[in-house]
N, C-alpha and C positions, 0 to 999 in steps of 0.2 A: 175065186175057187169056193164052191159051197163047203162049209163045214161039215163033216160027218156027225151022226147022231150022238155018239158018245162024247166028242168034244163039244157039242153044243151042251149036253148035260152037265160037263164038269164047269162050263163056263157059267151056267145059271146057278150052279151050288156055290161056288166062290164068290159071286157078287153080294150074298148076304154077308157071309163072314169078312169081308173086306169092309163093308158097312158098319157091321158092329164094332170091328177094330177100329175105325175111325171115330166111332162115337165113344169107344173107351177113352183114345186119346184126347178127345176135345174134353171128357168128363175129366180124366185124371191128370192129363198133362199140366196144365196151369198151377192146380194146387202143388204138384211135385216139384215144379221150378221154382214156386214161392216158399215152400218149405224145406227146399234143400240146403239153402245157406243156414238154417237154424240147426239142422241135423248136422251139419258138418260143424258148426261152432260147438255144439253139445257134445259131439264125439271127442272133439280136440280138447276142450277146455274141461270138460267133466268126466265122461267114461274113461279115457284114456290116463287120466292122472289117477284116476280111482283105481284101476286095472293095476297100473304101476305100483300104487301102494299096497295093494294087496300082495302083489307078487314081493315086493321088498319085505313085506312081514312074514313072509315064509322062509327067509333066509338070514345067516347072521355070518358076520365075519369072525373068524378065529385066526388067532396069531399063535406062531410057534417061536420057541426059543426066550422063553421070558419075555414075548413083547418085541423082542429085536430082530425076529426073523420076519418073514414076508406073511402077508394075509391071506387068508383062504375063505372063500365063499362056499358056506356049506347049508344044506337044506334042513331046516329044523322042524318044518311043519307048524304046529300051533303053538312050538317053545316060546316064541315072543309074545305071544298072547297070554301064556301061563304066566311069564316072567312079569308082564305089565299089571296082570289081575293079582299075582300075590306081590307085589311092591306097596307097602304102606303109603308111599309118598304119592302114587297113582290114586288109589282109593281117597286120600285126604284132597286131593285136587277134587274128585266127583263130589265128596261132600261140601267143600267150600262152594261149587259149582251149584249143587242143588240149595244150599242156603243161599246164594243169591238170586236164584230164580224165583223162591218162594217170597223173597222180599220185594225184589225189583218188579216182576212182571204185574202181581196185583196192584202195587202203589202206583206205578206209571200208567195202567190202564185206567183205573179208577180216575187219576187226576186229570189225564187227558180227557175222557168221558166229563167229568164235571165241568172243566173248562170250555168243552165244546158247547155243553146243555147251557152253560152261561152266556157263552157268545150266541148262541141260537136264540135266546129270549130277548123280549123288550127291554129288560133291564139294562143293558149294556151300551153305552153310548161308546163311540168311537172305534168302532168294530173293528176297522181295518188296522188301525194302530194297533190293538192288541192281539191281532192276528200276526202282523209282523215281528211284534216284541217278542210273544210267545214262540214263534219260529226260528228267529236268529241263534238260538243255543245250537242248533241241529247243523246251521250253517258254517260253524266254527270246525276245523278239522278236530279229530278226536285226540291226537297227539298234542296239539296246543292247548285244547279244553284240559286235558289232565295236567299239563304244566301249570296252567293257571290255579287250578283247585290244589295242586302240591303246594303253591305259594300259599294260598289261604289256608292251608292245613299245618305247615311248618311252623312251629314256636319260634320267637323271636324275630320273624320278619313278617307273619300275618297279622293285619289290623283285626281280623276276626279274633285270633287267639289271644291278641293285646287286651281288646275289650272285654275278652270273657275273664282274663286273668283280673283286671282292674275292678271287676265284680266279685271277685274271689272264687269265682269258678276255674280251677286249672283243668282244661280239656286237653286231652290227649288224642286227637282224631286220627293219627297216624298210628298209634299204637293199636287200634281197632279197625283194620282194613276193609271188612266188610260193610258196614255203614258208609264209610267212606266212597267204596267203589260203586256202591248200590245209588250214592247221592250224585256221583257223576253221570251216571247211566240215566238216571230219572232227568237230570237237568239238559241232558242232550236230546233225549227221544220223546219227552212228553210233547212238546210243541208238534212235533213232526206228525205223529199219530193223532192229536187234537185236531189238525188239519183235515185228516182222513174222516175222522168223525163228524166234524163240523160240514164237511161237504154231503156227507150220507145224511145229515139232518135237514139240509138245505134241500135236498131232493125230495123230501116227504110231500105229499101233496097237502097244499094249504088247506083244501076242502076237509081232510080228516082232522086237522088240528081244529077248524072253527067249529066241526061236528062236535068234538071233545069238550070244547068250551060251552057250547050251546046245551050240552048235556050236562054242565055243571063241573066238570073237571077243573081243577084247580092247576096252577104252573106245575107244582110237584107230580101231582097223580098224572098229568099228561105226559111229565118226562117219564115216569117210571111205568106207566102202563100203555103208552101212544109210541112216543118217539123211540125209547129205548129197544122194545120188540121190533121196530120197523127198521131197524139199522144193525139187525144181529148177523147179518152176513158181513157187515164192515168189521163189526166185532170179532168174528171169527176169523177173519184174514188176519187182522192186527194180532190177535193172539198167538196164530199159527206163526206168522213172522218174527214176533218178537220172542217165541220160544226158540226158533231156529238161530235168532241172532245171539240170544244169551249163551246158548252153549258154544260160541264161537268166543266165549270172552276171552281177551289177550292184550290189548293194548293198555288199557287203564291198569290193571295188576304189573305188567312188565314194567311200566314207567316207576310204579310205586316201589319195585322190588329195589330200584337203584336207590331211593331214598330212606326206606325205612326197613329194618331187619325182620318186621313182622310179616313182610310178603316174600316168602322163600320162594326159589327160582322152579318150584313147582306147584305153586299155588292154585293153578288151574289144569285142567287137562291138556290145553292147549299150549301151556308154557311147560309142562312137562315133556311133550312131544319136541318143542322147541330145543329145550334143553338137552334131552337124549339126541338129537339130530346134530346139534351145532356145538355142542361143549363136551359132550361124551363121544361124539361120531358114531352112535350106535343106531345105524338107521333102519335095523330091522325093528328094534323096541319102538323107536318113533313112529314108523310106519304101521305096526300092531297097535299102539295107543291111539293113533289117529283114525284108524278103522272101528275101533271100539266106540270112539265118540261118534263117529259118523251112524254106527247103528244106533247106538242111544238116540240120537237126533231124527232118525228115522221113525224109532219106535213113537218117540213122543210126539212127533208130527201126526203119525196114524192114529195116536189115542186123541189129540186134540181135535183133528177133522172128523172123527166119529161122534166126540163128545159135542161139538159143536154144529153137527147136521140138523138141518130143519128137521121137526118132527113129522112133517109131512110126507118127507121123502121116504120114511121108513113104514109109513102106513100103507096097506094096500088100496090100490085105487078102485072106486065102485067100479060095477061091470058097465053102467051107462057111460060113465066119464072116459073109462077104456075103450068103450067100443067109439067115443066120439073122437 
């Protein structure tokens, strides 16, 4: 049977739409399938816990009958945030964390960069041995590394303290926990970040370095004016990850807390949240302090990202380059 004129017109107009839908499926289907596991894990491991922490931070447990009655969950709004910000222990934890970041981040990054530059130079022999030796501390679990350092810090059993005492220097390394914690972190992370810097230095075209040598630049001038600017992106990434990791400080001071009274249970914001949740069972306060720490991490990450952005990205492109 021959189709009528309106039916033929609808068939002709539907054909391009089906073709366009097939093109869209081919264009977006494979990326959607490949990205789906990431978004599922990101939602389950990040968005849901953060959302639940925000939900908990808005509620508090109230008990009646002088604590002997039943508990009741009540909505407090920003009350837990006000309690956390008004607590001197929470503010003191942030002060300790700020001092830790100011000491640890520059010291670790400078040391890792200097070691990477030395390994990249022609002065170092047995390069692979030094790479492995410097990276090994990062392979030691943080808890074990902290226990080893506590052994070296403790008077009476530490050979280091014994040697210092024999020289007439009575060092109290556990009496000042900030340098002790910074020393542990530097020992653990310098080799790891040194490997990242060294890999970036190895990716610099040798022609660029040879041109600098031909122009009369010495090793120091080449390192400062050629190598470091060319690995700026690696410096930015390491700086960003180091800031985020520093704000999560917990393991080292938590283990030190059991060995010295100078490290209190609220020495860092994470320890404050841990104590509020698992010792005082104040989950609303713990969630509020965790959310405040996450906001601080997000703000600092934004500042570091903006500060380390390449200058050329902020400049407007010339018309000819933009047209090209």
